[in-house]
Structure formats: C-alpha cells, structure tokens
C-alpha positions in Angstrom: 79.6 97.2 101.7 76.2 95.8 102.0 74.0 95.3 105.1 76.4 97.2 107.4 74.2 100.2 108.0 76.3 102.6 106.0 74.3 104.5 103.4 75.4 104.4 99.7 75.5 108.2 99.7 78.1 108.2 102.4 80.2 105.4 100.7 80.1 107.4 97.4 81.3 110.6 99.2 84.1 108.6 100.8 85.3 107.5 97.3 85.0 111.0 96.0 87.1 112.3 98.9 89.8 109.8 98.2 89.7 110.7 94.5 90.0 114.4 95.4 93.1 113.6 97.6 94.9 111.7 94.8 94.0 114.5 92.2 95.9 117.1 94.3 99.3 118.3 93.4 102.1 115.9 94.5 103.6 118.5 96.8 100.3 118.7 98.8 100.0 114.9 99.0 103.7 114.6 100.1 103.0 116.3 103.4 101.0 113.2 104.4 103.6 110.7 103.2 104.9 108.4 105.9 105.9 104.8 106.6 105.4 105.5 110.4 103.0 102.8 111.4 102.0 104.9 114.5 100.5 107.7 112.4 96.7 107.7 112.2 96.6 109.2 108.7 99.2 108.0 106.2 99.8 108.4 102.5 102.1 105.6 101.3 103.2 103.5 98.4 103.6 99.8 98.3 103.1 98.9 101.9 104.8 95.6 101.2 107.6 97.0 99.0 110.4 95.4 101.0 108.7 92.0 101.5 107.2 91.2 98.1 109.3 89.6 95.3 108.0 92.2 92.8 106.8 95.7 93.1 103.1 96.4 92.5 103.1 100.2 92.6 100.1 101.8 94.2 99.6 105.0 96.1 97.3 104.7 99.1 96.0 106.9 101.9 95.0 105.1 105.1 93.0 106.3 108.0 93.7 104.1 111.1 90.8 104.4 113.6 91.7 102.0 116.4 92.3 102.3 119.2 91.7 106.1 118.8 90.5 107.8 115.6 92.4 110.7 114.2 91.4 114.3 115.1 89.6 116.0 112.2 92.6 118.3 111.7 94.8 115.3 110.9 92.5 114.3 108.0 93.2 116.1 104.7 90.6 118.8 104.1 89.5 117.3 100.8 88.7 114.0 102.5 86.7 115.4 105.4 
C-alpha cells in the first residue's frame, strides 16, 4: 500500500507475522480453522471452494475488523 499513511516497517512486520503463523505446526493452526463467517479471526482454505468450478488451494488467515475489531487475545500470538 502506498500513500495510505501506513509505514513500510509496519507492513513488513504484518507480512512476517502471517509467515510465522503459516510456519507453525498444523495442530496449532487448526485451532483457528473455521468457516464461520461471524468469527473475527479465521484460518480457512479456499473461501470459494463450493462455488468455483475448480479448486485453487490456498490457506489464509483473515482478520475481520468491522464493525468491531477482534480482541488482542483472539489474534494468534505470532501475529500480534
């Protein structure tokens, strides 16, 4: 992102946090796995798995900030 007031150092640390999350043991990541759209922090695979004609496998972690951001305790420690 450019010209949004977010420093490059902060963006780099966000990417490092996501990398640390994905490098954890699968059992640790699994505790965040959910398809529940109401959760503020979700680890999921193929959000459109049941809609797309072909699977494009990808694992993602999402942080949903609106209307209310998650509490810090809800965010994986390696991503804080």
